[in-house]
C-alpha positions in Angstrom: 40.0 71.6 -76.4 42.4 72.4 -73.5 44.0 76.0 -71.7 47.0 76.3 -70.2 48.9 79.4 -68.1 52.0 79.7 -69.3 55.0 82.3 -69.1 56.0 82.7 -72.8 59.3 85.0 -73.4 58.7 87.9 -76.6 60.6 87.5 -79.1 62.2 90.4 -78.6 63.9 88.9 -75.1 67.1 87.2 -75.2 65.0 84.2 -73.9 62.7 84.7 -76.7 65.6 85.0 -79.6 67.1 81.5 -77.7 64.2 79.8 -78.1 63.6 80.8 -81.6 67.1 79.7 -82.5 66.6 76.2 -80.6 63.7 75.6 -82.5 64.1 76.7 -86.1 63.8 73.9 -88.7 66.9 75.5 -90.5 69.7 74.6 -86.6 71.8 72.0 -86.9 73.0 69.7 -83.9 76.2 68.0 -84.8 76.1 64.6 -84.4 72.5 64.4 -84.6 70.4 63.6 -87.9 68.0 66.4 -88.7 64.8 63.6 -88.4 66.1 62.8 -84.7 66.8 66.7 -83.9 63.0 67.2 -85.2 61.8 63.8 -83.5 63.6 65.4 -80.2 62.0 68.6 -80.5 58.4 68.4 -81.6 56.5 67.8 -78.0 58.5 71.6 -77.8 57.6 72.7 -81.3 53.9 71.6 -80.2 53.6 72.7 -76.6 55.7 76.2 -77.2 58.1 78.1 -75.9 57.6 78.5 -72.6 57.5 77.6 -68.8 54.0 76.3 -67.4 52.4 78.2 -65.0 48.9 76.1 -65.1 49.4 72.9 -66.7 47.2 72.1 -69.5 43.4 71.6 -68.3 40.1 70.7 -69.9 37.7 73.6 -69.2 34.2 72.7 -67.4 31.6 72.4 -70.1 29.7 76.0 -70.0 33.0 77.4 -69.3 34.2 80.1 -72.2 37.1 81.7 -73.1 36.0 85.2 -71.4 35.8 83.2 -68.0 39.4 82.0 -68.2 40.3 85.4 -69.3 38.6 87.0 -66.5 40.1 84.8 -63.8 43.8 85.1 -65.1 43.5 89.1 -65.6 42.2 89.0 -61.9 45.7 87.2 -60.9 47.8 89.2 -63.4 46.5 92.2 -61.2 47.8 90.5 -58.0 51.3 90.0 -59.0 53.9 92.8 -59.8 56.6 91.4 -62.6 59.6 89.9 -61.3 63.4 88.6 -62.6 64.8 85.2 -62.7 68.7 83.8 -63.4 68.2 80.7 -65.7 70.8 77.6 -65.9 71.0 74.6 -67.9 69.7 71.9 -66.0 68.3 68.3 -66.0 64.4 67.4 -64.8 63.7 64.2 -64.5 64.6 62.8 -67.8 64.6 66.3 -69.5 67.4 68.7 -70.5 65.5 72.4 -68.9 66.3 75.9 -68.2 65.7 76.6 -64.3 66.3 79.4 -62.3 69.6 79.6 -60.6 67.9 79.8 -57.4 64.6 78.0 -56.5 62.3 81.3 -55.7 59.3 81.9 -54.0 57.7 84.2 -56.6 57.2 81.9 -59.2 56.0 79.7 -56.9 53.6 81.6 -55.7 52.4 82.7 -59.1 51.9 79.2 -59.9 50.4 78.2 -56.6 47.4 81.0 -56.9 47.0 80.2 -60.4 46.0 76.5 -59.8 43.7 77.8 -57.6 41.8 80.8 -59.0 41.4 78.2 -62.2 40.3 75.1 -60.0 36.6 75.9 -60.3 37.5 76.0 -64.4 38.7 73.0 -64.6 37.3 69.7 -65.6 38.3 67.0 -62.9 40.7 64.0 -63.9 38.7 60.8 -63.8 38.7 57.1 -65.1 40.8 56.1 -67.6 42.8 59.7 -67.9 43.1 59.6 -64.3 44.4 56.1 -64.2 46.8 56.2 -67.4 48.4 59.9 -65.8 49.1 58.1 -62.2 51.6 55.4 -63.8 55.2 56.0 -62.2 54.2 58.6 -59.2 54.7 58.7 -55.7 52.2 59.1 -53.2 52.3 62.7 -52.8 52.2 63.2 -56.7 49.1 61.0 -56.9 47.7 62.9 -54.2 48.1 66.3 -56.4 47.0 64.5 -59.2 43.6 63.5 -57.3 43.2 66.8 -56.0 44.4 69.2 -58.7 44.8 67.1 -62.2 48.4 67.4 -62.4 51.4 65.8 -60.1 54.0 68.5 -60.5 52.0 71.7 -58.2 52.7 73.3 -54.8 55.4 71.6 -53.6 56.5 69.5 -56.8 56.4 72.7 -58.9 59.2 73.4 -60.6 59.4 76.4 -62.7 61.2 75.4 -66.2 61.5 75.7 -70.1 61.7 71.7 -71.2 64.3 72.0 -73.9 63.8 68.4 -75.6 61.8 64.9 -75.2 64.6 62.6 -73.1 67.6 62.1 -75.3 70.5 59.6 -75.4 74.0 61.0 -73.4 75.4 61.6 -76.8 72.2 63.3 -77.5 72.2 65.6 -74.5 75.9 66.3 -74.6 75.4 67.7 -78.2 72.7 69.7 -76.8 74.5 70.9 -73.9 77.0 72.2 -75.9 74.9 74.1 -77.9 73.2 76.1 -74.7 76.3 76.1 -72.6 77.7 79.2 -74.1 74.4 80.8 -75.1 72.8 80.2 -71.7 76.1 81.9 -69.9 75.3 84.9 -71.9 71.5 85.2 -70.8 70.7 88.2 -68.9 67.9 87.7 -66.5 64.7 86.9 -67.6 61.7 89.5 -66.6 58.9 87.6 -65.7 56.5 89.8 -66.5 52.9 88.5 -68.0 50.9 85.3 -67.8 50.2 83.7 -71.7 46.8 82.0 -72.6 47.1 79.3 -74.8 44.9 77.0 -75.9 45.0 73.6 -77.9 41.8 73.6 -80.1 41.9 69.8 -80.6 43.6 66.7 -79.2 47.2 66.5 -80.3 47.6 69.9 -82.2 49.8 73.0 -81.4 49.0 75.5 -78.3 48.2 78.8 -79.9 49.0 81.6 -78.0 46.0 83.5 -77.6 46.8 86.4 -75.5 49.5 88.0 -73.1 48.0 89.7 -70.0 50.5 91.8 -67.8 51.7 91.1 -64.6 50.8 95.0 -63.4 50.4 94.6 -59.4 52.7 97.8 -57.4 55.9 96.4 -56.2 57.5 93.1 -56.6 55.7 89.5 -56.2 52.4 88.7 -54.9 50.2 91.7 -53.4 47.3 90.8 -51.0 
C-alpha cells in the first residue's frame, strides 16, 4: 500500500472539467488511434488528475491512515489557499501544465509536506533504491537517498502530467487539443490537500479525502 498527497481539482472547477474532458474514454485525438491514446493516458488515469505535493510513499509498519490524516491536517492548518495561473509546457519528456511563474507558495507547501510526513515514510533501500537511481544526476541521487524521491526541494516543479512521453506528431496533436482550452483557464485556486491511496501495487490511486488549506492569510504561516 502507498499513500500520496496531491492537489486534485474538484469536478466543479475549470481545471477539474478540463481533466475530465481530457481523460474521458469517449474523447478522441486527431491522428492518434483510440488504442494509442489509451496507452498514452494509462498512467495519468491510474494516478489521477493531480499535481504532486508529496510523491507516493510506503508507510512505515504500524503507521495508520489516521496517522497520515493527522499529519496532513496539521500541515493544511498552517497554509492558506493561493492561486496559480497555468500554461502548457514540457517537463523532461512529458507534456504538462505548469505555473506561468514559479512561485514560492507551492514550493513551500511541498517542502513542508515532505518534512512533516518523513517520519511516516519507509526509506527506499536495496533494489528499489537502485532501480530509481538510474539516470539521475548527483543532486537528484542525493535527494532520492535522503527523501525517497529525487524531484523535491530545489528540484520540485509543481505540474499536472498530461500523458506518457509521446512522439512529435502525437505531442503536436495534444498541444492543439490543449492550447485554446488552457488559454481560457482562469487562475486555479490551490485550496486543499488530497490524501490518495494505492491499495495494491499497480492499482489506481483512490482519492480518500480533501483537507482544506485553512490558515488565515495567504501562504505559509509560522
